[in-house]
C-alpha positions in Angstrom: 5.3 -14.3 -5.0 1.9 -15.4 -3.7 -0.1 -18.4 -4.8 -2.5 -16.1 -6.7 0.4 -14.8 -8.8 1.3 -18.3 -10.0 -2.4 -19.0 -10.8 -2.9 -16.2 -13.2 -4.2 -17.3 -16.6 -3.5 -15.0 -19.5 -5.6 -15.1 -22.7 -4.5 -14.0 -26.1 -3.5 -14.9 -29.6 -0.3 -16.9 -30.1 1.1 -16.3 -26.6 4.6 -17.3 -25.6 5.6 -18.2 -22.1 6.2 -14.5 -21.1 2.8 -13.2 -22.4 4.0 -11.8 -25.7 1.3 -12.2 -28.3 0.7 -12.1 -32.1 0.3 -8.3 -31.8 3.2 -7.3 -29.6 6.4 -9.4 -29.6 9.3 -7.2 -28.5 11.6 -8.2 -25.7 9.7 -5.7 -23.5 6.1 -6.9 -24.3 5.8 -9.0 -21.2 2.9 -7.4 -19.4 -0.7 -8.7 -19.4 -3.6 -6.5 -18.2 -6.8 -7.3 -16.5 -10.1 -6.0 -17.9 -13.0 -4.7 -15.9 -15.6 -6.3 -18.1 -14.6 -9.9 -17.4 -11.9 -9.8 -14.8 -9.6 -11.7 -17.1 -6.0 -11.0 -18.0 -5.2 -10.5 -21.7 -1.8 -9.9 -23.4 -3.1 -6.8 -25.0 -6.4 -5.0 -26.0 -6.2 -6.4 -29.5 -6.1 -9.9 -28.0 -9.2 -9.1 -26.0 -10.9 -8.0 -29.2 -9.9 -11.2 -30.9 -10.7 -13.7 -28.1 -13.5 -12.3 -25.9 -17.1 -12.4 -26.8 -17.9 -8.9 -25.4 -16.7 -5.3 -25.5 -13.7 -4.4 -23.5 -14.1 -2.3 -20.4 -11.1 -0.8 -18.6 -10.1 -1.8 -15.1 -12.3 0.3 -12.8 -10.8 2.9 -10.5 -12.7 1.6 -7.5 -10.7 -1.7 -7.9 -7.3 -0.1 -8.3 -6.2 -1.8 -5.0 -6.6 -5.3 -6.7 -4.1 -7.0 -9.0 -4.6 -5.7 -12.5 -1.2 -6.2 -14.2 0.9 -9.3 -14.6 4.6 -9.6 -15.4 5.1 -12.5 -17.7 8.8 -12.8 -16.7 8.5 -13.2 -12.9 4.8 -14.1 -12.9 3.9 -11.5 -10.3 0.9 -9.2 -10.2 0.7 -5.6 -9.3 -2.1 -3.0 -8.9 -2.8 -0.3 -11.5 -1.1 2.4 -9.4 2.0 0.2 -8.9 2.2 -0.4 -12.7 1.6 3.3 -13.6 4.3 4.4 -11.1 6.9 1.8 -12.0 8.9 3.7 -14.7 8.5 0.9 -17.3 10.3 -1.6 -15.1 8.9 -4.5 -13.0 9.2 -3.6 -9.4 9.7 -7.3 -8.5 12.2 -8.5 -11.1 13.5 -5.4 -12.8 12.5 -6.5 -16.3 11.9 -3.6 -18.7 8.4 -3.0 -19.9 7.4 -1.5 -23.2 6.9 2.3 -22.7 4.7 2.4 -25.7 2.0 0.7 -23.7 1.3 4.0 -22.1 -0.3 5.2 -25.4 -3.1 2.7 -24.6 -3.5 3.3 -20.9 -7.0 4.6 -21.4 -8.0 1.2 -22.8 -6.7 -0.6 -19.8 -7.5 1.6 -16.8 -10.5 3.8 -16.1 -9.5 7.4 -16.1 -10.4 9.7 -13.2 -13.6 11.7 -13.7 
């Protein structure tokens, strides 16, 4: 794990130590995502709506090589492609992620044109 992984700050509503929030609290809701509008990590899009003072903008495709996803269990980051290809499991620690998050992928990651 790099120093930048440990330094990630996650924003949201009623966060626990593994990034679960007031909106999503299952055992597998441990992913925070970075938004293109502000570059900040939020526990979910609803947390961004509640906490940020601006409209959400998905993480841009031209920055897909930068960390955009954070595992709240092992505190590691991954790029959008790493996350999208990980089969709902953290590639670093093996923790299961909520597969339902895929329904919101368009809110988190800019789609190809």
